[in-house]
C-alpha positions in Angstrom: 14.8 12.5 -1.2 14.1 16.2 -1.6 11.0 16.3 -3.5 9.8 13.0 -2.7 10.7 13.4 0.8 9.0 17.2 0.8 5.7 15.4 -0.2 5.6 12.3 1.8 6.4 14.4 5.1 4.2 17.2 4.5 1.5 15.6 3.0 1.0 13.5 6.5 1.3 16.7 8.5 -1.1 19.0 6.7 -1.9 20.5 10.1 1.9 22.2 9.9 2.5 22.8 6.0 -0.1 25.2 4.2 2.0 24.1 0.6 4.9 22.7 -0.9 7.3 22.7 -3.9 8.4 19.5 -5.2 11.3 19.3 -8.2 11.6 16.0 -9.7 10.4 13.9 -6.9 9.5 10.2 -7.1 6.2 10.0 -6.7 6.3 6.2 -6.0 9.3 4.0 -5.3 7.6 1.0 -7.7 7.8 1.2 -11.1 4.9 0.4 -12.8 4.9 -3.1 -14.6 8.1 -4.0 -12.4 11.0 -3.2 -10.3 11.2 -0.1 -8.2 13.0 3.2 -8.4 16.2 3.2 -7.6 16.8 5.6 -4.9 16.5 3.2 -2.2 18.2 0.3 -3.1 21.4 0.4 -1.7 19.8 0.0 1.7 18.7 -3.4 0.1 21.8 -4.7 -1.2 20.8 -2.9 -4.8 18.1 -5.5 -5.5 14.9 -4.2 -6.2 12.8 -3.2 -3.5 9.8 -5.7 -2.2 6.7 -5.6 0.1 8.8 -7.3 2.8 11.0 -4.4 3.2 9.4 -2.5 6.3 9.6 0.3 7.9 10.2 0.7 11.9 6.4 1.0 12.3 5.8 -2.2 10.4 4.5 -0.6 7.1 6.1 -2.0 3.7 8.1 0.7 2.6 7.1 0.9 -1.0 3.6 1.2 0.5 4.7 3.9 2.7 6.3 5.8 -0.3 3.7 5.1 -2.6 2.1 8.8 -3.3 -0.6 7.6 -5.6 -2.0 5.0 -3.1 -1.6 7.7 -0.8 -3.8 10.3 -2.4 -6.2 7.4 -3.7 -7.1 6.9 -0.1 -6.8 10.1 1.9 -9.4 12.1 3.4 -7.5 14.9 4.3 -7.5 18.3 2.8 -3.3 17.9 1.2 -1.3 21.3 1.4 -1.5 22.5 -1.9 1.3 21.0 -4.3 3.3 23.0 -6.9 5.4 20.0 -9.1 8.1 19.9 -11.8 9.0 16.8 -13.9 10.8 15.5 -16.6 9.9 13.2 -19.3 13.7 12.2 -19.8 14.8 12.1 -16.1 16.8 9.0 -16.2 16.4 8.6 -12.3 12.5 9.3 -11.8 10.6 7.1 -13.8 8.0 8.8 -15.8 5.4 6.3 -16.3 4.4 6.8 -12.5 3.8 10.6 -13.0 0.6 10.3 -15.1 -1.5 8.3 -13.0 -0.6 10.5 -10.1 -1.7 13.3 -11.8 -4.9 12.1 -12.6 -5.5 11.0 -8.8 -4.9 14.2 -7.3 -7.6 15.5 -10.2 -9.9 12.6 -9.5 -9.7 13.1 -5.5 -10.1 17.4 -6.0 -6.9 18.3 -4.2 -4.8 21.2 -4.8 -1.6 20.8 -7.2 -0.6 22.6 -10.2 2.1 20.8 -12.4 4.7 21.3 -15.2 6.7 19.0 -17.3 9.0 18.8 -19.9 11.6 16.6 -22.2 14.4 17.3 -20.1 16.7 15.2 -17.6 17.2 15.4 -13.7 19.2 18.3 -13.7 17.4 20.2 -16.9 14.0 20.2 -15.6 12.4 23.3 -15.7 15.2 25.3 -16.3 14.0 27.1 -19.4 10.1 27.4 -17.7 8.2 30.0 -18.3 8.2 33.1 -16.0 5.1 32.2 -14.3 6.0 28.7 -14.0 9.3 29.4 -12.3 7.3 31.8 -9.8 6.0 28.7 -8.4 9.1 28.5 -6.1 7.9 31.4 -4.3 4.2 31.5 -5.2 3.6 28.6 -2.8 4.4 31.0 0.2 1.1 33.0 -0.3 -1.2 29.8 1.3 -1.8 30.3 5.2 -3.0 27.3 7.4 -6.0 29.3 8.3 -7.3 30.3 4.6 -8.9 28.0 2.5 -8.3 27.6 -1.2 -9.9 26.3 -4.5 -8.3 22.9 -5.6 -9.0 22.6 -9.6 -10.0 19.7 -12.0 -10.5 19.2 -15.1 -9.4 22.4 -16.2 -9.8 22.8 -19.8 -6.1 24.4 -20.6 -4.8 21.1 -19.4 -1.8 19.7 -21.6 -2.0 15.7 -22.0 0.7 14.0 -19.8 -0.2 10.6 -21.8 -0.1 7.1 -20.6 3.0 6.9 -19.1 5.3 6.1 -22.3 7.8 9.2 -22.3 7.2 9.5 -25.9 3.0 10.0 -25.6 1.2 12.8 -24.7 2.3 16.3 -24.8 6.0 16.7 -24.9 6.0 20.1 -22.8 2.9 20.2 -20.9 1.2 21.6 -17.5 -2.0 20.9 -15.5 -3.8 23.9 -13.5 -1.4 26.4 -15.1 -2.2 29.8 -13.9 -5.1 29.3 -12.2 -5.5 31.6 -9.6 -8.0 33.6 -7.1 -8.4 36.1 -4.5 -11.0 38.1 -2.2 -12.1 34.7 -0.5 -14.8 35.6 2.0 -15.2 32.6 4.3 -17.9 33.3 6.6 -20.5 31.1 8.4 -23.1 32.0 6.4 -21.8 32.1 2.7 -18.6 31.7 0.7 -17.5 33.9 -1.8 -14.6 33.7 -4.0 -13.0 34.9 -7.5 -11.2 32.5 -9.8 -8.4 33.7 -12.4 -6.9 31.9 -15.1 -4.2 33.8 -16.7 -0.8 32.6 -18.3 0.9 33.4 -21.6 -1.3 31.9 -24.6 -4.4 31.1 -22.7 -7.1 30.8 -24.9 -10.3 31.9 -23.1 -12.7 30.9 -22.1 -11.2 28.6 -19.1 -13.3 26.0 -17.7 -12.8 24.1 -14.3 -14.0 22.1 -11.7 -13.4 23.8 -8.1 -13.4 21.7 -4.8 -13.1 24.0 -1.9 -10.0 22.9 0.5 -9.4 23.8 4.4 -13.2 25.5 4.7 -12.5 28.0 7.9 -16.1 28.9 8.5 -18.5 28.2 5.7 -20.4 25.1 7.0 -23.5 24.4 5.5 -25.2 21.6 7.1 -27.3 18.4 5.7 -30.7 20.0 4.4 -29.4 23.6 4.3 -32.0 25.8 1.7 -30.3 25.9 -1.7 -30.0 29.9 -0.9 -27.3 29.0 1.7 -25.5 26.6 -0.9 -23.1 28.0 -3.7 -23.9 26.5 -7.4 -21.6 24.5 -8.4 -18.7 26.4 -10.2 -17.4 25.6 -13.7 
């Protein structure tokens, strides 16, 4: 449960974790449509898990491990997530992944995704250098520094409808999106946004949600000069 445990634990303790890198995680333990993912089934007699299997907190285990449900319901600034998946991963159901990505996008949470057509142990084995660097890039984040979350980025690829054969076989979301020179004061917020990866086609358009803002707090009814214009 390396990748899945990373997401589940770190997202529930955003005051401790600034960012995370999850390789081939199960984002939800229920297959869309029927059944449940097999990683936890030995604990229930090798049968599909049901909602009556509870945690020690009395919460249905399937709900507790449902990343899509968590993203949809949370109001927190979640730690930035770097994530990799494979369409042919027999251990991690691909059909759960596209809805999870779209929920992150719709909720304006910080994340970047790369997927390919490999199985569990081969995912991202031949990933581009900039994607491989995610394993170290997540260390740049700090609990006392804000960051921009990107949504609807024009350079994104299509993960499809959940069928492993639908959409872009190799693709990414928010690949190459970066930033520098953050100025986060009580009076204003300034940031330089970057979009750079091999083969990128410009211009790259994106929507920005500011996360973990430290000092910039424009109040209700603040004059337009105190509020930065929408970024796109």
